[in-house]
C-alpha positions in Angstrom: -9.0 31.0 -15.4 -8.9 30.2 -19.1 -11.1 27.5 -20.6 -8.2 25.1 -21.0 -7.2 25.6 -17.3 -10.8 25.1 -16.2 -11.0 21.9 -18.3 -7.7 20.6 -16.9 -8.6 21.3 -13.3 -12.0 19.7 -13.7 -10.3 16.6 -15.3 -7.9 16.4 -12.3 -10.7 16.6 -9.8 -12.4 13.6 -11.5 -9.1 11.8 -11.5 -8.6 12.5 -7.8 -12.0 11.3 -6.8 -11.6 8.1 -8.9 -8.2 7.5 -7.5 -9.5 7.7 -3.9 -12.4 5.4 -4.7 -9.8 2.9 -6.2 -7.9 2.9 -2.9 -10.9 1.8 -1.0 -12.0 -0.8 -3.6 -8.4 -2.2 -3.6 -8.6 -2.8 0.2 -12.1 -4.4 -0.2 -10.7 -6.7 -2.9 -8.2 -8.0 -0.3 -10.7 -8.3 2.5 -13.3 -10.2 0.4 -10.8 -12.2 -1.5 -11.7 -11.1 -5.1 -10.3 -13.1 -8.1 -6.7 -12.8 -9.1 -7.6 -11.0 -12.3 -9.8 -8.4 -10.5 -7.1 -7.6 -7.9 -4.4 -7.4 -10.6 -6.6 -5.0 -12.7 -7.0 -2.8 -9.6 -3.3 -2.6 -9.0 -2.7 -1.7 -12.7 -5.4 1.1 -12.4 -3.6 2.3 -9.2 -0.3 2.5 -11.1 -1.9 4.4 -14.0 -3.3 7.0 -11.5 0.1 7.4 -9.9 1.6 7.8 -13.4 -0.9 10.5 -14.4 -0.3 12.5 -11.2 3.5 12.1 -11.6 3.3 13.4 -15.1 1.1 16.3 -13.9 3.6 17.2 -11.2 6.4 17.1 -13.7 4.6 19.4 -16.1 3.7 21.8 -13.3 7.3 21.9 -12.2 8.5 22.7 -15.7 5.9 25.5 -16.1 6.3 27.0 -12.6 9.6 28.8 -13.2 8.0 30.7 -16.1 5.2 31.9 -13.8 5.7 32.7 -10.2 8.8 30.4 -9.6 9.2 26.8 -8.6 9.7 27.6 -4.9 6.5 29.5 -4.8 4.7 26.6 -6.5 6.2 24.0 -4.2 5.8 25.8 -0.9 3.0 28.3 -1.2 0.8 26.7 -3.8 1.1 23.3 -2.1 3.2 21.8 -4.8 4.6 19.5 -2.1 1.1 17.9 -2.0 1.4 17.2 -5.7 4.9 15.7 -5.1 4.1 13.5 -2.1 1.0 12.1 -3.7 2.7 11.1 -6.9 6.5 10.6 -7.2 7.2 8.5 -4.1 4.2 6.4 -4.9 5.3 5.4 -8.3 8.9 4.8 -7.1 8.3 2.9 -3.9 4.7 1.5 -4.2 2.9 1.0 -7.5 6.1 0.8 -9.6 7.6 -2.1 -7.6 4.1 -3.7 -7.5 4.0 -3.8 -11.3 7.5 -5.3 -11.3 6.3 -7.9 -8.8 3.3 -8.8 -10.9 5.0 -9.1 -14.3 8.6 -9.9 -13.4 8.6 -11.4 -9.8 12.3 -12.3 -9.7 13.4 -8.8 -10.6 12.4 -7.3 -7.2 15.5 -8.9 -5.7 17.6 -6.8 -7.9 16.2 -3.5 -6.4 18.2 -3.0 -3.2 16.3 0.1 -2.1 13.2 -2.0 -1.7 14.9 -3.8 1.2 15.5 -0.4 2.9 11.9 0.5 2.2 10.7 -2.7 4.0 12.9 -1.8 6.9 11.6 1.7 7.2 8.0 0.3 7.1 6.5 3.1 5.1 3.8 1.2 3.3 0.9 2.7 5.3 2.5 6.2 4.9 2.5 5.8 1.1 -1.2 4.8 1.2 -1.9 7.9 3.3 0.0 9.9 0.6 -2.6 8.6 -1.9 -5.4 10.0 0.3 -3.5 13.3 0.4 -4.7 13.8 -3.1 -8.0 15.1 -1.7 -6.0 18.2 -0.6 -5.5 19.0 -4.3 -9.2 19.5 -4.7 -8.9 22.2 -2.0 -6.1 23.8 -4.1 -8.4 23.9 -7.1 -11.3 25.3 -5.1 -9.0 28.0 -3.7 -7.8 29.1 -7.1 -11.3 29.2 -8.4 -12.7 31.5 -5.7 -12.9 35.1 -6.6 -13.7 36.6 -3.2 -10.9 36.8 -0.7 -13.0 35.6 2.3 -13.8 32.2 0.7 -10.2 31.8 -0.5 -8.9 32.5 3.1 -11.3 30.0 4.6 -10.2 27.3 2.2 -6.5 28.2 2.8 -7.1 27.9 6.5 -8.9 24.6 6.0 -5.9 23.3 4.0 -3.5 24.2 6.8 -5.7 22.4 9.4 -6.0 19.3 7.3 -2.3 19.3 6.5 -1.4 19.4 10.2 -4.0 16.6 10.9 -2.6 14.4 8.2 1.0 15.1 9.3 0.0 14.0 12.8 -1.5 10.8 11.6 1.6 10.2 9.4 3.9 10.6 12.4 1.8 8.1 14.4 2.3 5.6 11.5 6.0 6.3 11.4 6.5 5.5 15.1 4.0 2.6 15.1 6.6 -0.1 14.2 8.4 0.8 17.4 5.4 -0.3 19.4 4.2 -3.6 17.8 2.0 -4.5 20.8 0.0 -1.2 20.4 -0.1 -1.0 16.6 -0.7 -3.6 13.9 2.5 -4.3 12.1 2.1 -6.5 8.9 5.9 -6.9 8.3 6.4 -8.0 11.9 3.6 -10.6 11.6 5.0 -11.9 8.3 8.4 -12.3 9.9 6.9 -14.1 12.9 5.1 -16.6 10.6 8.3 -17.1 8.6 10.2 -17.9 11.7 7.7 -20.6 12.6 8.5 -22.4 9.4 12.2 -21.8 9.6 12.2 -23.5 13.0 10.3 -26.4 11.5 12.7 -26.7 8.6 15.6 -26.6 11.0 14.0 -29.3 13.2 13.3 -31.4 10.1 16.9 -31.2 8.9 18.2 -32.2 12.4 15.7 -35.1 12.6 16.8 -36.4 9.2 20.4 -36.4 10.2 19.6 -38.3 13.4 17.2 -40.7 11.6 14.5 -39.7 14.1 11.5 -40.9 12.1 9.1 -40.4 15.0 9.9 -36.7 15.1 9.6 -36.4 11.3 6.2 -38.0 11.4 5.2 -35.5 14.1 6.4 -32.6 12.0 4.6 -33.9 8.9 1.4 -34.2 10.8 1.8 -30.7 12.2 2.4 -29.2 8.7 -0.6 -31.1 7.3 -2.9 -29.7 9.9 -1.6 -26.1 9.3 -4.2 -24.4 7.1 -1.6 -21.9 5.9 0.7 -24.5 4.4 0.0 -24.9 0.7 2.8 -27.3 -0.4 6.0 -28.6 1.2 8.7 -31.1 0.2 12.1 -32.2 1.3 14.8 -34.2 -0.4 12.6 -34.9 -3.4 9.8 -36.2 -1.1 6.4 -34.4 -0.9 5.6 -33.6 2.8 2.3 -31.7 2.4 0.2 -31.3 -0.8 -3.0 -29.2 -0.6 -3.0 -28.6 -4.4 -3.9 -32.0 -5.8 -2.0 -34.9 -7.3 0.7 -34.6 -10.0 0.9 -30.8 -9.9 3.9 -28.5 -10.0 3.6 -26.0 -7.1 5.7 -23.4 -9.0 3.1 -23.4 -11.8 -0.2 -24.0 -10.0 0.2 -21.8 -6.9 0.5 -18.5 -8.9 -2.7 -19.4 -10.7 -4.6 -20.0 -7.4 -3.1 -17.4 -5.1 -2.4 -13.7 -5.7 1.4 -13.1 -5.6 1.2 -11.0 -2.4 -0.8 -13.6 -0.5 1.8 -16.3 -0.2 5.5 -16.8 0.6 8.1 -19.4 -0.4 10.7 -20.6 2.1 13.7 -22.7 1.0 15.9 -23.6 4.0 18.2 -26.5 4.6 16.8 -28.5 1.7 13.2 -28.0 3.0 11.0 -25.9 0.7 7.5 -24.8 1.7 4.9 -22.5 0.1 2.6 -21.0 2.8 -0.2 -18.5 2.8 -0.1 -15.1 4.5 -3.5 -14.0 3.3 -4.9 -13.8 6.9 -2.2 -11.1 7.6 -3.0 -9.4 4.3 -6.7 -9.2 5.2 -6.0 -7.7 8.7 -3.6 -5.2 7.1 -6.3 -4.2 4.5 -8.8 -3.7 7.3 -6.4 -1.4 9.1 -5.7 0.6 5.9 -9.4 0.9 5.2 -10.0 2.3 8.7 -7.2 4.8 8.5 -8.2 6.0 5.0 -11.8 6.3 6.1 -10.9 8.4 9.1 -8.8 10.8 6.9 -11.4 11.2 4.3 -14.2 11.7 6.8 -12.0 14.3 8.6 -11.3 16.2 5.5 -14.9 16.2 4.3 -16.2 17.2 7.7 -13.8 20.1 8.0 -14.6 21.2 4.4 -18.4 21.2 5.1 -17.8 23.2 8.3 -15.6 25.8 6.6 -17.8 26.1 3.6 -20.4 27.8 5.8 -19.5 31.5 5.8 -21.1 31.8 9.3 -18.7 29.1 10.7 -16.6 30.4 13.5 -12.8 30.6 12.8 -10.7 28.1 14.6 -7.5 29.6 15.9 
């Protein structure tokens, strides 16, 4: 390889390692409730990594037809790994996250995000980020001069690809079995339904002037640790923020934007935390990503030994 090519490949290896480290640190920031500024900075760093890999894939796609052809690059040189670990992430993950951070209201104007939520592919996209470690194998393969080493690394790549595809398939079907697999979206909807029922009950009690029921609902909300602020018909029902504060201004300063939801139903508006669900989801993500990385490193160490037996 030329010096420029060696420098570029070395740079990409460093970027891949840093990007994988960022994934784990991002999960830890949710689990240990880091500051809003720190978590925001990590999301921006993740977006920049996705942007770098997307630009790289675009450049390789432009250059490929001039060399061995784009089909050869995409299929036989594992260009699909470059694609899966870059373009979908910036379109459906880090890109929308940046919009959510800087222009929260604009997410409603993106209809494909609703479909994305229905398809429940968040975990799959995070697995795609870990897929970047396969790109290191591509670089090692291209740098090996002897055929035997290149063949071992190629076989290793195939085994790891099959393993990750299997894990991905499990993640795809997991929403169909919520009792067997943790489903963040389903848990968020369950919590939302609890407050929808309370809002409906509150509205019905107001119309019937059932003050005893309203007092009971107020006490129930006040004892709920997830309720941040609630009001109805201009009257504050629950306030865990302090006196004389505007929830629309104060809550974004105290809670990361992914850690709370706002429900406005039948004149009853409530801000409530979903951070307990976010933490559980981060723990599951951390476990899945750790399993994948350990699997890849273990297989790489095994296949790096020339005396290792071939697995058929």
